[in-house]
C-alpha positions as a Python dict, from the first residue, in 0.01 Angstrom:
ca = {
    (1, 'M'): (0, 0, 0),
    (2, 'K'): (-269, -263, -36),
    (3, 'H'): (-306, -468, -349),
    (4, 'L'): (-612, -654, -467),
    (5, 'R'): (-569, -1024, -481),
    (6, 'P'): (-640, -1180, -821),
    (7, 'T'): (-953, -1343, -681),
    (8, 'S'): (-1078, -1008, -544),
    (9, 'A'): (-1021, -837, -877),
    (10, 'L'): (-1204, -1119, -1053),
    (11, 'A'): (-1499, -1087, -816),
    (12, 'V'): (-1522, -712, -883),
    (13, 'L'): (-1507, -776, -1258),
    (14, 'L'): (-1785, -1035, -1237),
    (15, 'L'): (-2009, -780, -1062),
    (16, 'F'): (-1988, -550, -1364),
    (17, 'L'): (-2039, -811, -1639),
    (18, 'P'): (-2422, -825, -1612),
    (19, 'A'): (-2445, -446, -1656),
    (20, 'V'): (-2225, -460, -1965),
    (21, 'A'): (-2428, -747, -2110),
    (22, 'L'): (-2754, -557, -2064),
    (23, 'A'): (-2626, -256, -2257),
    (24, 'A'): (-2511, -451, -2559),
    (25, 'E'): (-2569, -349, -2917),
    (26, 'Q'): (-2836, -564, -3076),
    (27, 'H'): (-2880, -640, -3444),
    (28, 'K'): (-3136, -797, -3675),
    (29, 'S'): (-3114, -885, -4043),
    (30, 'V'): (-3418, -832, -4264),
    (31, 'T'): (-3475, -899, -4632),
    (32, 'L'): (-3718, -675, -4819),
    (33, 'D'): (-3877, -804, -5140),
    (34, 'Q'): (-4020, -464, -5236),
    (35, 'S'): (-3959, -95, -5165),
    (36, 'T'): (-4047, -23, -4803),
    (37, 'M'): (-4043, 285, -4582),
    (38, 'I'): (-3879, 290, -4240),
    (39, 'G'): (-3922, 623, -4068),
    (40, 'N'): (-3886, 883, -4345),
    (41, 'Q'): (-3644, 673, -4549),
    (42, 'Q'): (-3744, 452, -4841),
    (43, 'L'): (-3550, 127, -4863),
    (44, 'K'): (-3510, -57, -5193),
    (45, 'P'): (-3553, -435, -5206),
    (46, 'G'): (-3254, -612, -5054),
    (47, 'D'): (-3083, -728, -4737),
    (48, 'Y'): (-3048, -488, -4443),
    (49, 'T'): (-2900, -501, -4095),
    (50, 'L'): (-3064, -305, -3816),
    (51, 'K'): (-2846, -215, -3515),
    (52, 'W'): (-2950, -56, -3187),
    (53, 'D'): (-2863, -20, -2819),
    (54, 'D'): (-3129, -188, -2607),
    (55, 'S'): (-3027, -42, -2269),
    (56, 'T'): (-3325, 200, -2263),
    (57, 'D'): (-3689, 187, -2368),
    (58, 'T'): (-3633, 417, -2666),
    (59, 'T'): (-3344, 400, -2909),
    (60, 'R'): (-3217, 504, -3249),
    (61, 'V'): (-3192, 221, -3500),
    (62, 'N'): (-2914, 236, -3758),
    (63, 'V'): (-3016, 70, -4086),
    (64, 'E'): (-2725, -63, -4290),
    (65, 'H'): (-2712, -198, -4646),
    (66, 'N'): (-2388, -359, -4771),
    (67, 'G'): (-2209, -228, -4461),
    (68, 'K'): (-2311, 136, -4521),
    (69, 'S'): (-2556, 330, -4305),
    (70, 'V'): (-2861, 428, -4511),
    (71, 'A'): (-3095, 551, -4235),
    (72, 'T'): (-3122, 618, -3864),
    (73, 'V'): (-3471, 608, -3717),
    (74, 'P'): (-3618, 634, -3366),
    (75, 'A'): (-3787, 330, -3216),
    (76, 'R'): (-3948, 216, -2895),
    (77, 'I'): (-3836, -114, -2743),
    (78, 'V'): (-4106, -343, -2606),
    (79, 'R'): (-3957, -627, -2404),
    (80, 'K'): (-4178, -921, -2489),
    (81, 'S'): (-4095, -1266, -2622),
    (82, 'N'): (-4172, -1356, -2982),
    (83, 'P'): (-4329, -1704, -2973),
    (84, 'D'): (-4434, -1684, -3340),
    (85, 'N'): (-4073, -1620, -3452),
    (86, 'A'): (-4195, -1328, -3666),
    (87, 'T'): (-3932, -1113, -3841),
    (88, 'F'): (-4108, -784, -3910),
    (89, 'E'): (-4452, -634, -3965),
    (90, 'T'): (-4552, -387, -4236),
    (91, 'N'): (-4847, -157, -4288),
    (92, 'T'): (-4984, -45, -4626),
    (93, 'A'): (-5246, 203, -4499),
    (94, 'N'): (-5071, 502, -4660),
    (95, 'G'): (-5044, 333, -5001),
    (96, 'Q'): (-4690, 202, -4961),
    (97, 'N'): (-4519, -56, -4744),
    (98, 'T'): (-4403, 86, -4411),
    (99, 'I'): (-4222, -113, -4143),
    (100, 'D'): (-4416, -80, -3817),
    (101, 'R'): (-4241, -340, -3604),
    (102, 'V'): (-3929, -556, -3608),
    (103, 'Y'): (-3918, -863, -3384),
    (104, 'T'): (-3634, -1039, -3206),
    (105, 'A'): (-3662, -1339, -2973),
    (106, 'K'): (-3699, -1124, -2659),
    (107, 'E'): (-3818, -781, -2777),
    (108, 'R'): (-3972, -584, -3058),
    (109, 'L'): (-3888, -247, -3206),
    (110, 'E'): (-4183, -19, -3278),
    (111, 'F'): (-4128, 262, -3526),
    (112, 'G'): (-4325, 584, -3551),
    (113, 'D'): (-4434, 774, -3242),
    (114, 'T'): (-4198, 632, -2979),
    (115, 'S'): (-4397, 792, -2695),
    (116, 'A'): (-4720, 611, -2783),
    (117, 'N'): (-4848, 312, -2592),
    (118, 'S'): (-4831, -28, -2752),
    (119, 'S'): (-5122, -95, -2983),
    (120, 'S'): (-5257, -408, -3140),
    (121, 'P'): (-5097, -499, -3473),
    (122, 'T'): (-5235, -336, -3785),
    (123, 'G'): (-5155, -377, -4150),
    (124, 'T'): (-5018, -701, -4285),
    (125, 'P'): (-4954, -988, -4046),
    (126, 'P'): (-4598, -1044, -3924),
    (127, 'T'): (-4361, -1189, -4182),
    (128, 'K'): (-4206, -1515, -4067),
}
């Protein structure tokens, strides 16, 4: 019976680490100063944590408040850096604040029709 040497096992493990790192759960904290819609859910003012898996181009974002899930909404991931260090972008076209985009350092989440192509920003400018 053959056994893997410790160095061989380590080499195999190192081959799989990049794949695991790419499929990591991401998170972003946002603070809302007024009632705001995300998907079909209205969020009250407060601190929220958004969590998602960024291993594909579309995902479901879990919105948590005080450690409890308050909404799950679909989003499209656009892999693009965020040189302005924006946090999120809202739109008031329908008469109430709606989160359109949430930014991280290396990607942005776009809410709404996740099959649509990226469009230029509308609504209020990104919040920094």
